[in-house]
C-alpha positions in Angstrom: 3.2 14.8 -67.8 5.6 15.2 -64.9 3.3 17.7 -63.4 0.4 15.3 -63.5 2.5 12.5 -62.0 3.5 14.9 -59.2 -0.1 15.8 -58.6 -1.2 12.1 -58.5 1.7 11.3 -56.1 0.8 14.2 -53.9 -2.9 13.1 -53.8 -1.8 9.6 -53.0 0.4 10.8 -50.2 -2.4 12.9 -48.8 -4.7 9.9 -48.8 -2.1 7.8 -47.1 -1.6 10.5 -44.5 -5.3 10.8 -44.0 -5.8 7.1 -43.6 -2.8 6.9 -41.2 -4.3 9.7 -39.1 -7.7 8.0 -39.1 -6.1 4.7 -37.9 -4.2 6.6 -35.1 -7.4 8.3 -34.0 -9.3 5.0 -34.0 -6.6 3.3 -32.0 -6.5 6.2 -29.5 -10.3 6.1 -29.1 -10.2 2.4 -28.8 -7.6 2.8 -26.0 -9.8 5.3 -24.2 -12.9 3.1 -24.6 -11.0 0.1 -23.2 -9.8 2.2 -20.3 -13.3 3.4 -19.7 -14.4 -0.2 -19.7 -11.8 -1.0 -17.1 -13.1 1.9 -15.0 -16.7 0.6 -15.0 -15.6 -2.9 -14.3 -13.2 -1.8 -11.5 -15.9 0.3 -9.8 -18.4 -2.6 -9.8 -15.8 -5.0 -8.4 -14.6 -2.7 -5.6 -18.2 -1.9 -4.7 -18.6 -5.5 -3.8 -15.6 -5.4 -1.5 -16.6 -2.5 0.8 -19.2 -2.9 3.5 -18.1 -6.3 4.7 -17.2 -6.5 8.4 -15.6 -4.1 10.9 -12.9 -4.1 13.5 -13.7 -5.5 16.9 -13.1 -2.5 19.3 -15.5 -3.4 22.1 -14.4 -4.6 25.5 -14.4 -8.2 24.3 -12.2 -7.3 21.4 -9.5 -5.6 23.5 -9.4 -8.1 26.3 -6.0 -9.8 26.4 -4.4 -7.2 24.2 -3.2 -4.9 27.0 -2.6 -5.3 30.8 -5.7 -3.4 31.5 -8.3 -4.5 28.9 -10.6 -1.6 29.8 -9.0 1.2 27.7 -9.4 4.6 29.5 -12.6 6.0 28.2 -14.0 2.8 26.6 -17.5 2.3 27.7 -19.8 -0.7 27.5 -22.0 -1.0 24.4 -25.0 1.3 24.6 -27.6 -0.9 22.8 -30.4 1.0 24.5 -29.7 4.1 22.4 -32.0 4.5 19.4 -29.1 5.1 17.0 -26.8 2.4 18.3 -25.7 -0.3 15.7 -23.8 -3.5 16.0 -20.0 -2.7 15.9 -20.4 0.8 17.3 -18.2 1.9 20.2 -18.2 4.7 22.8 -14.7 6.0 23.7 -14.1 9.0 25.9 -17.8 9.9 25.7 -17.9 9.9 21.9 -20.0 7.5 19.9 -18.1 6.0 16.9 -19.2 4.0 13.9 -17.0 2.2 11.4 -17.0 3.8 7.9 -18.1 0.8 5.8 -17.4 2.7 2.6 -13.7 2.9 3.3 -11.3 0.7 1.2 -8.1 -0.5 2.8 -5.2 -2.1 0.9 -2.0 -3.7 2.3 1.2 -2.9 0.5 4.5 -4.9 1.1 8.0 -4.3 -0.1 9.7 -7.7 -0.2 13.5 -8.0 0.3 14.1 -9.7 -3.0 15.6 -8.3 -6.2 14.6 -11.0 -8.7 11.2 -11.6 -10.3 8.6 -13.4 -8.2 9.1 -17.1 -8.2 7.1 -19.3 -5.8 9.4 -21.3 -3.5 9.0 -24.8 -2.3 10.4 -24.3 1.2 7.6 -23.1 3.3 10.0 -20.9 5.4 11.8 -19.1 2.5 9.1 -16.7 1.2 11.2 -13.5 1.9 10.7 -10.8 4.6 8.6 -7.7 4.1 10.9 -4.8 4.7 8.2 -2.2 4.0 4.6 -2.7 5.4 1.9 -0.1 5.1 -1.8 0.3 4.7 -3.3 2.6 2.1 -6.8 3.8 3.1 -9.2 5.6 0.7 -12.1 7.4 2.4 -14.8 8.4 -0.1 -16.7 10.4 2.5 -14.1 13.1 2.9 -12.0 12.4 -0.3 -8.9 11.7 1.7 -6.1 9.1 1.4 -4.4 8.0 4.5 -1.3 5.9 4.8 -0.3 3.9 7.9 3.3 2.8 8.1 3.9 -0.3 10.2 7.5 -0.8 11.4 8.9 -4.2 10.1 9.9 -5.2 13.6 6.4 -4.7 15.1 5.8 -7.6 17.4 2.5 -9.3 16.4 0.8 -12.7 16.4 2.1 -14.5 13.3 1.4 -18.0 12.1 4.5 -20.2 12.0 4.9 -23.1 9.5 7.6 -25.7 8.9 9.5 -26.2 5.6 6.8 -28.5 4.3 4.1 -25.9 4.8 2.5 -27.5 7.9 1.2 -25.2 10.6 3.2 -25.2 13.7 1.9 -22.5 16.0 0.9 -18.9 16.3 3.8 -17.0 17.8 4.7 -13.5 18.9 7.4 -12.3 16.5 8.4 -9.5 14.1 5.6 -8.9 11.5 8.2 -8.8 8.7 8.7 -12.6 9.2 5.2 -13.6 8.4 5.7 -13.2 4.6 8.6 -15.7 4.9 6.3 -18.4 6.1 4.8 -19.2 2.8 5.4 -19.6 -0.9 6.7 -16.1 -1.6 3.6 -15.4 -3.6 -0.1 -15.5 -2.9 0.1 -17.7 0.2 2.7 -15.5 1.9 0.6 -12.4 1.1 -2.6 -13.9 2.4 -0.9 -14.9 5.7 0.6 -11.4 6.1 -2.8 -9.8 5.4 -4.3 -12.0 8.1 -1.5 -11.0 10.6 -2.0 -7.3 9.9 -5.8 -7.5 10.2 -5.3 -9.3 13.5 -2.9 -6.5 14.7 -5.5 -3.9 13.8 -8.4 -5.6 15.8 -9.7 -7.6 12.8 -9.7 -4.7 10.4 -11.2 -5.5 7.0 -8.4 -5.4 4.4 -9.8 -5.3 0.8 -6.7 -6.2 -1.1 -2.9 -6.6 -1.1 0.0 -5.8 -3.3 3.5 -7.2 -2.6 6.4 -5.9 -4.8 9.9 -7.3 -4.9 12.3 -4.4 -4.2 14.1 -5.1 -7.5 11.2 -3.3 -9.2 11.8 0.0 -7.4 14.0 1.5 -10.2 11.2 0.8 -12.8 8.5 2.3 -10.6 10.7 5.3 -9.8 11.7 6.1 -13.4 8.2 5.6 -14.7 7.2 9.0 -13.1 10.4 10.8 -14.2 12.2 10.2 -10.9 11.5 11.4 -7.4 13.0 14.4 -5.7 13.8 14.2 -1.9 15.8 16.0 0.7 17.7 13.3 2.6 16.9 13.3 6.4 20.1 11.3 7.1 23.2 9.9 5.4 22.4 6.9 3.3 25.0 4.2 3.7 26.7 2.8 0.5 25.7 6.0 -1.5 27.0 9.5 -1.9 23.8 10.9 -0.4 24.3 12.9 2.7 21.9 14.5 5.2 20.3 17.6 3.8 21.1 16.8 0.1 18.4 17.5 -2.4 18.4 14.6 -4.8 16.4 13.6 -7.9 16.4 9.9 -7.4 16.9 7.8 -10.6 17.2 4.1 -11.2 19.2 2.1 -8.7 19.7 5.2 -6.5 16.0 5.0 -5.6 16.4 1.4 -4.5 19.4 2.3 -2.4 17.5 5.2 -0.8 14.6 2.9 0.2 16.6 -0.2 1.1 20.0 0.6 2.6 20.5 0.8 6.3 23.5 0.2 8.6 22.5 -3.0 10.5 25.3 -2.3 13.0 23.5 0.8 14.2 20.7 0.1 16.7 17.2 1.0 15.4 18.5 1.8 11.9 15.2 0.4 10.5 13.4 3.4 12.1 15.6 5.9 10.1 14.9 3.9 6.9 11.2 4.0 7.6 11.3 7.8 7.7 13.0 7.8 4.3 10.4 5.4 3.0 7.6 7.7 4.3 9.2 10.7 2.7 9.7 8.9 -0.6 6.1 7.7 -0.7 4.8 11.2 -0.2 7.0 12.5 -3.0 6.2 9.6 -5.3 2.5 10.1 -4.9 2.9 13.7 -6.0 5.1 12.8 -9.0 2.7 10.0 -10.0 -0.3 12.4 -9.9 1.5 14.9 -12.1 2.5 12.2 -14.5 -1.1 10.9 -14.8 -2.2 14.4 -15.9 -0.2 13.8 -19.0 -1.0 10.1 -19.4 -4.2 8.8 -17.7 -3.3 5.2 -18.6 -0.1 5.3 -16.6 -1.4 3.0 -13.9 -2.2 0.3 -16.5 1.3 0.6 -17.9 2.8 0.3 -14.5 0.7 -2.7 -13.6 1.8 -4.5 -16.7 5.4 -3.5 -16.3 5.5 -4.7 -12.7 3.6 -7.9 -13.2 6.7 -10.2 -13.0 7.8 -8.5 -9.8 4.4 -8.2 -8.1 1.9 -10.4 -6.3 -1.5 -8.9 -5.9 -5.2 -9.7 -5.7 -6.1 -6.2 -6.9 -7.2 -6.6 -10.6 -6.1 -4.4 -13.5 -9.6 -2.9 -13.7 -9.7 -2.1 -10.0 -6.2 -0.4 -10.2 -7.5 1.6 -13.2 -10.5 2.8 -11.3 -8.7 3.5 -8.1 -5.9 5.5 -9.8 -8.4 7.9 -11.5 -10.4 8.3 -8.3 -7.3 9.0 -6.3 -6.6 12.1 -8.4 -9.6 13.7 -6.8 -8.5 12.8 -3.2 -6.3 14.8 -0.8 -3.0 13.3 0.4 0.0 15.0 2.1 2.4 14.4 5.0 -0.4 15.0 7.5 -2.2 12.0 6.0 0.7 9.7 6.9 0.7 7.9 10.2 3.2 5.6 11.9 2.5 3.2 14.7 3.5 4.7 18.1 5.5 2.4 20.4 8.8 1.5 21.9 11.9 -0.1 20.3 13.5 -2.6 22.6 16.3 -5.2 22.2 15.0 -8.7 22.3 16.9 -11.8 23.1 18.4 -11.9 19.6 16.8 -9.2 17.4 15.3 -5.7 17.6 11.6 -5.5 18.5 9.0 -2.8 18.2 6.2 -2.9 20.7 3.2 -0.9 19.6 1.4 1.3 22.1 -2.0 -0.4 22.2 -3.9 2.7 23.3 -2.3 4.8 20.5 -3.1 2.1 18.0 -6.7 1.9 19.2 -7.1 5.7 18.9 -5.5 5.6 15.4 -8.0 3.1 14.2 -10.8 5.3 15.5 -9.3 8.4 13.8 -8.8 6.8 10.4 -11.5 4.2 10.0 -14.4 5.5 12.2 -16.7 8.5 12.2 -18.4 10.2 15.1 -22.2 9.6 15.3 -24.0 12.9 16.0 
């Protein structure tokens, strides 16, 4: 009798185990089906973004930007050529055309620790301490990153505390995010200012993350290993130390700088560039073990993030990025000069170098 009861119990446990395994399999498959659905939706959505507009790099576009509006080597439009298209430019004897299939995204690191909360004062949206463009080129399967110093002098739109437009002024680019609600409005205005700086470059989306989310981002990929290029103030990290950054340590590495030292923002920018390269590598490795990691990160960061890039678009981009090439040679920083302004530090971009950078990253030679 006891033997029969044991057999029945064993069969029952086996059935429970089988059903449990089936449920798990179904849930996993459902997850992958949902993820695949996000991929298709994201691809279709992004496809509608590309192909709209191009920078204005002709003589009319550069007029007023530099003392000599005729850049060395910039020729008049050659509409008489059979293969000339609107928006093409000829520079130093080479015919260039904008790559309309490129996707460009603006990323901002906002100097706030708390979750995103829209502000009522139209001048208290928070400054963007980190500003960079992420560029995906499907033609050569390359990812490029352009770091823009926070103190870059640019045309930004000023508003009063009630949100009324005052004037377009020349000021540090980091200030533009502050003229807004600290959410979508601040991001849209910063996106506009960056596009203007890059000769009306099409920017297909933005993502602003409060710096308080850095520990979560960092630890989600198991930490990020770096070799410190300089001493990091308020930490034990010294120049040359190899460190696996975890938690708050990652925030300090990306945020801290000695404001009493001239041009300390430039040293911090170098740390940020180095960290982003290492983070990209760690994230790619983590995605090999969990393809849905971008979705998890997106949901985790939602309270600290403002973005017009949808979840399905993020899902599609992350998977595509695994097939792209990215390393230190794919990272660019605006060239220019640091000067002391009347009150604050200023970075003046070299317009010729900026023009050539736009051609290098966003254009292709026409044979």
